[in-house]
C-alpha positions as CSV (number, residue, x, y, z in Angstrom):
1,M,0.0,0.0,0.0
2,N,1.2,3.5,-0.8
3,P,2.7,5.1,2.4
4,S,0.5,8.2,2.1
5,R,-2.7,6.2,1.7
6,K,-1.6,3.9,4.6
7,N,-1.1,6.9,6.9
8,S,-4.4,8.4,5.9
9,F,-6.1,5.1,6.7
10,L,-4.3,4.8,10.1
11,F,-5.2,8.4,11.0
12,L,-8.9,7.8,10.1
13,A,-9.0,4.6,12.2
14,L,-7.3,6.4,15.1
15,G,-9.8,9.3,14.9
16,F,-12.8,6.9,15.0
17,F,-11.2,4.9,17.8
18,L,-10.6,8.0,19.8
19,V,-14.3,9.2,19.4
20,F,-15.5,5.6,20.3
21,L,-13.4,5.5,23.5
22,F,-14.5,9.1,24.4
23,L,-18.2,8.0,24.2
24,L,-17.5,4.8,26.0
25,N,-15.9,6.8,28.8
26,L,-19.1,8.8,29.2
27,S,-21.2,5.7,29.2
28,F,-19.2,3.2,31.2
29,G,-18.6,3.3,35.0
30,S,-20.1,2.4,38.4
31,V,-23.4,3.4,36.7
32,T,-23.8,2.3,33.1
33,I,-25.5,4.9,31.0
34,P,-27.0,4.1,27.5
35,I,-25.2,5.7,24.6
36,K,-28.5,7.2,23.6
37,A,-28.8,9.0,26.9
38,V,-25.2,10.2,26.6
39,F,-25.9,11.8,23.2
40,A,-29.1,13.4,24.7
41,S,-27.1,14.8,27.6
42,L,-24.5,16.3,25.3
43,S,-27.0,17.8,22.9
44,G,-29.3,19.2,25.5
45,G,-32.1,16.7,24.7
46,E,-34.5,15.0,27.1
47,V,-32.9,12.3,29.3
48,S,-35.1,9.7,31.0
49,K,-33.2,10.0,34.2
50,S,-31.9,13.3,35.5
51,T,-29.1,11.5,37.5
52,W,-27.7,10.2,34.2
53,E,-27.5,13.7,32.8
54,Y,-25.8,15.0,36.0
55,I,-23.2,12.2,36.0
56,V,-22.3,12.7,32.3
57,L,-22.1,16.5,32.4
58,N,-20.6,17.1,35.8
59,Y,-18.3,14.1,36.3
60,R,-17.6,11.9,33.2
61,L,-17.3,14.7,30.6
62,P,-14.7,16.7,32.5
63,K,-12.8,13.6,33.3
64,A,-12.8,12.4,29.6
65,I,-11.7,15.9,28.4
66,T,-8.9,15.9,31.0
67,A,-7.8,12.4,29.8
68,V,-7.6,13.7,26.2
69,L,-5.6,16.8,27.2
70,V,-3.2,14.9,29.4
71,G,-2.7,12.1,26.9
72,M,-2.0,14.5,24.1
73,G,0.3,16.7,26.1
74,L,2.4,14.0,27.7
75,S,2.9,11.9,24.5
76,V,3.9,14.9,22.4
77,S,6.3,16.2,25.0
78,G,7.8,12.7,25.3
79,L,8.4,12.7,21.5
80,L,10.1,16.1,21.8
81,M,12.5,14.9,24.5
82,Q,13.3,11.6,22.8
83,T,14.3,13.4,19.6
84,L,16.1,16.3,21.3
85,F,18.3,14.0,23.4
86,R,18.3,11.2,20.8
87,N,17.5,8.8,23.7
88,P,14.6,6.3,23.5
89,L,14.4,6.3,27.3
90,A,13.8,10.1,27.6
91,G,10.3,11.2,28.6
92,P,8.5,14.4,29.4
93,Y,9.8,14.3,33.0
94,V,13.4,13.8,32.2
95,L,14.1,17.5,32.8
96,G,13.1,17.1,36.5
97,L,9.7,18.9,36.0
98,S,7.8,16.2,37.8
99,S,10.2,16.2,40.7
100,G,9.9,20.0,40.9
101,A,6.1,19.7,41.0
102,S,6.4,16.9,43.6
103,L,8.6,19.1,45.7
104,G,6.2,22.0,45.6
105,V,3.3,19.7,46.6
106,A,5.4,18.1,49.3
107,F,6.2,21.4,50.9
108,V,2.4,22.2,51.0
109,I,1.2,18.8,52.2
110,L,4.1,17.4,54.2
111,G,5.3,20.8,55.5
112,A,1.8,22.1,56.5
113,G,2.6,21.4,60.1
114,F,5.2,24.2,60.1
115,L,2.6,26.8,58.9
116,P,0.1,28.8,60.9
117,V,-3.2,26.9,61.4
118,F,-5.3,29.6,59.7
119,L,-3.4,29.0,56.5
120,H,-4.1,25.3,56.3
121,D,-7.5,25.4,54.6
122,I,-6.2,27.8,51.9
123,I,-2.9,26.1,51.2
124,L,-4.3,22.5,51.4
125,S,-7.2,23.3,49.0
126,S,-7.1,21.8,45.4
127,Y,-6.0,25.2,44.0
128,G,-3.3,25.6,46.7
129,I,-1.8,22.2,45.6
130,V,-2.0,23.2,41.9
131,L,-0.2,26.5,42.6
132,A,2.4,24.7,44.6
133,A,3.0,22.1,41.8
134,T,3.1,24.9,39.2
135,F,5.6,26.9,41.2
136,G,7.9,23.8,41.7
137,S,7.8,22.7,38.1
138,T,8.3,26.3,36.8
139,L,11.2,26.9,39.1
140,V,13.0,23.7,37.8
141,L,12.1,24.7,34.2
142,L,13.7,28.1,34.6
143,L,16.8,26.6,36.1
144,V,17.1,24.1,33.2
145,I,16.6,26.9,30.7
146,L,19.2,29.0,32.5
147,V,21.7,26.1,32.4
148,S,20.9,25.3,28.7
149,Q,22.0,28.8,27.8
150,R,25.4,28.1,29.2
151,L,25.8,24.5,27.9
152,R,26.4,23.7,24.3
153,D,26.2,19.9,24.7
154,T,22.6,18.6,24.6
155,M,23.5,15.5,26.6
156,A,24.9,17.7,29.4
157,I,21.4,19.3,29.7
158,L,19.9,15.8,30.1
159,I,22.3,15.1,32.9
160,V,21.5,18.4,34.6
161,G,17.8,17.7,34.3
162,L,18.4,14.3,36.0
163,M,20.4,15.9,38.7
164,F,17.7,18.4,39.4
165,G,15.3,15.5,39.7
166,S,17.5,13.6,42.1
167,F,18.1,16.7,44.2
168,T,14.4,17.6,44.5
169,S,13.5,13.9,45.2
170,A,16.0,13.8,48.0
171,I,14.3,16.9,49.7
172,V,10.9,15.2,49.3
173,G,12.4,12.1,51.0
174,V,13.5,14.3,53.9
175,L,10.1,15.8,54.2
176,T,8.3,12.4,54.1
177,F,10.6,11.2,57.0
178,F,9.2,13.9,59.3
179,S,5.6,13.6,58.2
180,T,2.5,12.1,59.8
181,A,0.7,9.1,58.3
182,E,-2.2,11.3,57.2
183,Q,0.1,13.7,55.4
184,L,1.9,10.8,53.7
185,Q,-1.4,9.3,52.6
186,K,-2.5,12.6,51.0
187,F,0.8,13.0,49.2
188,T,0.8,9.4,48.0
189,F,-2.7,9.8,46.5
190,W,-1.6,13.0,44.7
191,S,1.5,11.1,43.3
192,M,-0.7,8.4,41.9
193,G,-2.4,10.9,39.5
194,N,-6.0,11.8,39.2
195,L,-8.1,12.7,36.1
196,G,-11.4,13.2,37.8
197,S,-11.0,16.1,40.2
198,L,-10.9,19.1,37.9
199,S,-13.5,21.9,37.8
200,W,-14.5,23.5,34.4
201,T,-12.3,26.5,35.4
202,A,-9.3,24.3,35.9
203,I,-9.9,22.4,32.7
204,S,-10.1,25.8,30.8
205,I,-6.7,26.8,32.2
206,L,-5.2,23.3,31.5
207,S,-6.6,23.5,27.9
208,A,-5.0,26.8,27.3
209,C,-1.6,25.6,28.6
210,V,-1.8,22.4,26.5
211,L,-2.8,24.3,23.4
212,I,0.2,26.7,23.7
213,G,2.6,23.8,24.3
214,L,1.2,21.9,21.3
215,L,1.5,24.9,19.0
216,L,5.1,25.4,20.1
217,S,5.7,21.7,19.5
218,L,4.1,21.9,16.0
219,A,6.4,24.9,15.2
220,S,9.5,22.8,15.9
221,V,8.5,19.9,13.7
222,K,11.0,20.8,10.8
223,S,13.8,21.4,13.3
224,L,13.1,18.0,14.9
225,N,13.5,16.3,11.5
226,T,16.8,18.1,11.0
227,L,18.0,17.1,14.5
228,L,17.7,13.4,13.5
229,L,20.6,13.9,11.1
230,G,22.9,14.9,14.1
231,E,23.7,18.2,15.7
232,N,26.8,18.9,13.5
233,Y,24.9,18.3,10.3
234,A,22.0,20.3,11.6
235,K,24.4,23.2,12.2
236,S,25.8,22.9,8.7
237,L,22.2,23.3,7.4
238,G,21.9,26.6,9.2
239,L,19.8,25.4,12.2
240,N,20.2,27.6,15.3
241,L,20.6,24.8,17.8
242,A,20.4,27.1,20.9
243,K,17.1,28.6,19.7
244,V,15.6,25.3,18.8
245,R,16.7,23.6,22.0
246,L,15.1,26.5,24.0
247,L,11.9,26.2,22.1
248,I,11.6,22.5,22.6
249,I,12.5,22.7,26.4
250,F,9.9,25.5,26.8
251,A,7.2,23.6,25.0
252,T,7.9,20.5,27.1
253,G,8.0,22.6,30.2
254,I,4.5,24.1,29.5
255,L,3.0,20.7,28.6
256,A,4.5,18.5,31.4
257,G,4.5,21.2,34.0
258,S,0.8,22.2,33.6
259,I,-0.4,18.6,33.4
260,T,1.6,17.5,36.5
261,A,0.2,20.5,38.4
262,F,-3.5,19.7,37.5
263,A,-3.5,15.9,37.2
264,G,-0.4,14.7,39.1
265,P,2.6,12.8,37.6
266,I,1.1,10.4,35.1
267,A,3.5,7.6,34.2
268,F,4.2,5.6,31.0
269,I,2.3,7.7,28.5
270,G,5.0,10.2,27.6
271,L,7.7,7.5,27.4
272,A,5.9,4.7,25.5
273,V,3.4,6.4,23.2
274,P,6.0,7.9,20.8
275,H,7.5,4.3,20.4
276,I,4.0,2.9,19.7
277,A,3.4,5.6,17.1
278,K,6.8,4.9,15.4
279,L,6.0,1.1,15.3
280,F,2.6,1.6,13.8
281,F,3.4,4.3,11.2
282,Q,7.0,3.1,10.4
283,T,8.3,6.6,9.9
284,S,10.7,9.1,11.5
285,N,9.0,12.1,9.9
286,H,7.8,14.3,12.7
287,A,5.1,15.8,10.6
288,V,3.4,12.4,10.8
289,L,4.7,11.4,14.3
290,F,3.4,14.6,15.9
291,W,-0.3,13.9,14.9
292,S,-0.1,10.2,15.4
293,T,1.5,10.6,18.9
294,L,-1.1,13.2,19.8
295,L,-4.1,11.0,18.8
296,M,-2.6,7.8,20.2
297,G,-1.8,9.5,23.6
298,A,-5.4,10.6,24.0
299,A,-6.8,7.3,23.0
300,I,-4.5,5.2,25.2
301,L,-5.1,7.3,28.3
302,L,-8.9,7.1,27.7
303,L,-8.5,3.3,27.4
304,C,-6.5,3.2,30.6
305,D,-9.1,5.3,32.4
306,L,-11.8,2.9,31.3
307,L,-9.8,-0.1,32.6
308,S,-9.2,1.7,35.9
309,Q,-12.9,1.5,36.6
310,W,-13.3,-2.2,35.8
311,P,-14.2,-4.6,37.5
312,S,-14.5,-2.8,40.8
313,D,-16.9,0.1,41.7
314,T,-13.9,1.9,43.1
315,A,-11.6,3.4,40.4
316,L,-7.9,2.3,40.5
317,P,-5.1,4.9,40.5
318,I,-4.6,5.9,36.8
319,N,-0.8,5.7,37.3
320,A,-1.0,2.0,38.2
321,V,-3.1,1.2,35.2
322,T,-1.0,3.1,32.6
323,S,2.1,1.2,33.7
324,I,0.5,-2.3,34.2
325,V,-1.3,-2.1,30.8
326,G,1.3,-0.2,28.9
327,A,4.6,-1.8,29.6
328,P,3.7,-5.3,28.4
329,V,2.1,-3.9,25.2
330,V,5.3,-2.0,24.3
331,I,7.5,-5.1,25.0
332,W,5.2,-7.2,22.8
333,L,5.3,-4.7,20.0
334,L,9.1,-4.4,20.1
335,I,9.5,-8.2,20.1
336,R,7.0,-8.5,17.3
337,K,8.8,-5.9,15.2
338,R,12.2,-7.7,15.8
339,N,10.7,-11.1,14.8
340,Y,9.1,-9.5,11.7
341,H,12.4,-8.0,10.6
């Protein structure tokens, strides 16, 4: 089959699969709602049970939209990092952004005992935790950008990002040592990730951040293709490496930082989805990989969210499901590709 026609077919199939999973997310859960009632709720039609409409519009729709935004943002930022560092093990959190966000949240949750009592309700609210995570990830991002201006070697920036992550993780470890069981439980729940706790205001802010990050990523597609040829060859073609590197780091920072702040650190998606997209589309062209990774990330996280609600009435942590489901799939795909070749 012609590669162009094959890609068009795969994109069409992915689009239908994404819409199918989105509707399934709105229908499936502790209370199963007929698809007809889901459509009626979304279109403003008459629903036979008012509780169904309430569940769809106030709980499942925000969660499904959050899953799409998180899946898109993390998978695209993972693709950027893997290409920039030419490392298949690089992910969206390789710059230490997740650790920075965790440090901010740890200071708020685990260090709340050192603050005046009247500040507890404000700081420990959902917005207080989001602000703390945003501040932590932004601080690490600014430090990485500052260091990247002084370093010419891309691999050195990767090492610096890992060192920032190790440093912030060590501080979180010290804070956990002096924390109570209740504080540790709250911090653990945050670190497991959560797609279902965002208000419409929070989703609007997250949507704006993800849109900005994706537009910046789309603007760097040509540069990413050039980087595949090697940094020295890219320079000979007139590519401004410092500028491109800054753009990619900034795009990743906005995507991974905002997602971690609102939904917690979601594992696997950013690391594995770019590999799955490459295996399915059999290309290194980022004009194709950008859109395929974006669609696959959204679809896979919607699928993981569905699986997290089955078979129990209590939803499993999304982080556990993404890793348990995702890791064997990637291993199987890699083995299958190796045997095929």
